[in-house]
C-alpha positions in Angstrom: 13.5 19.1 3.7 17.1 20.0 3.0 16.2 21.2 -0.5 13.4 23.2 0.8 15.6 25.0 3.3 18.3 25.7 0.7 15.8 27.0 -1.9 14.0 29.2 0.6 17.0 30.4 2.7 16.6 34.0 1.6 12.9 34.1 2.2 13.4 32.5 5.7 15.9 35.2 6.6 14.0 38.1 5.1 10.9 37.0 7.1 13.0 37.6 10.2 13.6 41.2 9.2 9.9 41.7 8.4 8.9 40.4 11.8 11.3 42.7 13.6 10.2 45.7 11.5 6.6 44.9 12.3 7.6 45.0 16.0 9.1 48.4 15.4 5.9 49.7 13.8 3.9 48.3 16.7 6.2 50.1 19.1 5.5 53.4 17.4 1.9 53.0 18.5 2.7 51.6 21.9 1.8 54.7 23.8 -1.3 55.7 21.7 -4.0 54.3 24.0 -2.3 55.6 27.2 -1.0 58.9 25.9 -3.3 60.9 28.1 -2.0 59.3 31.3 0.3 62.1 32.1 0.8 65.0 34.5 2.4 68.4 33.7 5.2 69.3 36.1 7.9 71.7 37.1 11.4 70.9 38.2 12.5 72.3 41.6 15.6 74.4 41.0 17.1 73.3 44.4 16.3 69.6 44.5 15.9 68.9 40.7 12.8 66.9 41.7 9.5 67.3 39.9 6.7 69.3 41.6 3.1 69.3 40.7 0.4 72.0 40.8 -2.9 72.7 39.0 -1.4 75.5 36.9 1.6 73.5 35.6 1.4 73.6 31.8 3.0 72.6 28.6 3.8 75.8 26.6 3.1 74.2 23.2 -0.6 73.6 23.9 -1.4 75.7 27.0 -3.0 72.7 28.7 -2.8 72.5 32.5 -3.5 70.1 35.3 -6.5 72.1 36.5 -9.2 69.6 35.8 -7.3 66.8 37.5 -6.7 68.8 40.6 -10.4 70.0 40.6 -11.7 66.4 40.3 -9.5 65.0 43.2 -10.3 68.1 45.2 -14.1 67.7 45.0 -15.5 65.7 47.9 -18.8 65.2 45.9 -16.8 62.7 43.8 -16.3 60.4 46.8 -20.0 59.7 47.1 -20.1 58.4 43.5 -16.9 56.2 43.6 -17.6 52.4 43.3 -15.9 50.2 45.9 -13.5 48.8 43.3 -11.9 52.2 42.6 -8.5 52.4 44.4 -8.0 56.1 44.9 -9.4 58.8 47.2 -10.5 62.4 46.9 -10.2 65.5 49.1 -12.6 65.2 52.0 -12.5 68.9 52.6 -13.8 69.9 49.1 -10.9 72.1 48.3 -12.0 72.2 44.6 -9.6 73.7 42.2 -7.5 75.0 45.0 -6.9 71.6 46.6 -3.4 70.1 46.5 -4.8 66.7 47.5 -3.8 65.1 44.1 -0.2 66.0 44.7 -0.1 65.6 48.5 -1.6 62.1 48.4 1.2 61.0 46.0 -1.1 60.3 43.1 0.7 63.0 40.9 4.0 61.2 41.5 2.6 57.8 40.6 1.3 59.2 37.3 4.6 61.0 36.7 6.7 57.9 37.3 4.4 55.9 35.1 4.5 58.4 32.2 8.3 58.6 32.4 8.7 54.8 32.5 6.4 54.3 29.6 8.2 57.0 27.5 11.6 55.5 28.3 10.4 52.0 27.4 8.9 53.3 24.2 12.3 54.6 23.3 13.8 51.2 24.3 11.5 49.4 21.8 13.0 51.5 19.0 16.6 50.8 20.1 15.7 47.1 20.5 14.4 46.8 17.0 17.3 48.7 15.5 19.8 46.4 17.3 17.8 43.4 16.2 17.9 44.6 12.6 21.6 45.0 12.8 21.9 41.4 14.0 19.9 40.4 10.9 22.3 42.4 8.8 25.3 40.5 10.3 23.7 37.3 9.1 23.3 38.8 5.7 26.9 39.9 5.6 28.0 36.3 6.3 25.6 35.2 3.4 23.5 32.9 5.6 20.7 33.7 3.1 22.5 32.5 0.0 25.2 30.0 0.8 24.5 26.5 -0.4 27.1 25.2 2.0 27.3 26.5 5.5 30.7 27.0 7.1 31.7 27.7 10.7 31.3 31.5 10.1 27.7 30.8 9.0 27.2 28.6 12.0 28.5 31.2 14.5 26.6 34.1 13.0 23.4 32.1 12.6 23.5 31.1 16.3 25.0 34.1 18.0 22.8 36.8 16.3 19.4 35.1 16.9 20.5 34.3 20.4 21.4 38.0 21.1 18.0 39.0 19.7 16.2 36.3 21.7 17.9 37.3 25.0 17.1 41.0 24.3 13.5 40.0 23.5 13.1 38.2 26.9 14.5 41.3 28.7 12.0 43.5 26.8 9.1 41.2 27.6 10.0 41.2 31.3 10.0 45.0 31.3 6.7 45.1 29.4 5.1 42.9 32.0 6.5 45.0 34.8 4.9 48.1 33.3 1.7 46.2 32.9 1.7 45.3 36.6 2.1 49.0 37.5 -0.7 49.8 35.1 -3.1 47.2 36.6 -2.3 48.2 40.1 -3.3 51.8 39.4 -5.8 51.1 36.7 -8.7 53.3 37.9 -6.3 56.2 38.8 -4.8 56.1 35.3 -8.2 55.8 33.7 -9.5 58.8 35.5 -6.4 60.9 34.7 -6.6 59.8 31.1 -10.1 61.2 30.8 -9.4 64.4 32.7 -6.2 65.1 30.6 -7.9 64.3 27.3 -7.8 67.5 25.2 -10.7 66.2 23.1 -13.1 66.5 26.0 -14.1 70.0 26.9 -13.6 71.5 30.4 -17.3 71.8 31.0 -17.8 68.1 30.5 -14.8 67.3 32.7 -16.1 69.7 35.4 -19.4 67.8 35.6 -17.7 64.4 36.1 -18.6 63.8 39.8 -20.0 60.3 38.9 -17.5 57.7 38.0 -19.8 56.3 35.4 -19.0 59.4 33.3 -15.3 58.5 33.6 -16.2 55.0 32.2 -18.4 56.4 29.5 -15.6 58.7 28.2 -12.8 56.0 28.3 -14.3 53.0 26.6 -11.1 52.4 24.6 -8.9 52.5 27.7 -7.1 49.3 28.6 -3.9 47.2 28.6 -4.1 46.2 24.9 -0.8 47.8 24.1 1.0 45.5 26.5 -0.6 42.4 25.0 0.0 43.5 21.4 3.7 44.1 22.1 3.9 40.7 23.9 2.5 39.0 20.8 5.2 40.6 18.6 7.9 39.7 21.1 6.7 36.1 21.2 6.9 35.8 17.4 10.4 37.3 17.3 11.5 35.0 20.1 10.1 31.9 18.5 11.5 32.8 15.1 14.9 33.4 16.7 14.8 29.9 18.1 13.7 28.6 14.7 16.7 30.3 13.0 19.1 28.8 15.5 17.8 25.3 14.9 17.7 26.0 11.1 21.3 27.1 11.2 22.5 24.1 13.1 20.6 21.8 10.7 22.0 23.5 7.6 25.6 23.3 9.0 25.3 19.6 9.9 23.7 18.8 6.5 26.4 20.7 4.7 29.1 19.0 6.7 27.6 15.6 6.0 27.5 16.3 2.3 31.0 17.7 2.3 32.4 14.7 4.0 30.6 12.4 1.6 32.2 14.2 -1.3 35.6 14.0 0.2 35.1 10.3 1.0 34.0 9.5 -2.6 37.0 11.5 -3.9 39.4 9.4 -1.7 37.8 6.2 -2.9 38.1 7.2 -6.5 41.8 8.0 -6.1 42.4 4.7 -4.5 
């Protein structure tokens, strides 16, 4: 076992970097499936708070919130909503002129979610960069190449994976927290995702008074991004724990061999 660990020390450590880098790549696609769960907004000059209307737009594409506001302002939609759908529509049939989506607080829920998801996506990148830096520290102390582990190797081999492990747990908690918000507002977000999808034309969106049409146009919608990221986090966490145990084992084994060499040298001199 000791010979195996010594011969494959570099591979064992490089694998850590590969896992972290794979987590980074997964993070780049984190928002892909939920990218259309968003609302365009304006910032109130007096309060610095976001405001929402049907004609808020993003200048780069010219897309607006019109179809979302029309949908939630159409009382015909109410008659076609299944019992499990947890949102309401304007009972007065205000159509495209209805402010129901904003007045009811749905726009703010979507806004808070999109901001939180975007911020978390950035955190994934930062987390992976810091984790890779921790890996580099272990490389600097030659944990991948030393045949004998010293205290510097012990400390770096324990502290760095521990830091990554703690950070990973924090990221997992935040990931599950976002997933809880997603599940709580699942049907609201699914509907907004369809109505904000630039690949679906406005005529099709305008005819979506039956919720089945929302379902038909969002078959890939779900919480897969949270579970995929959780899998990567779990692998990073488990491998971090493995490296801690590995480091302790290598240090103890090195200390034992060093003491045996010293003892034999003393006996020889005697």
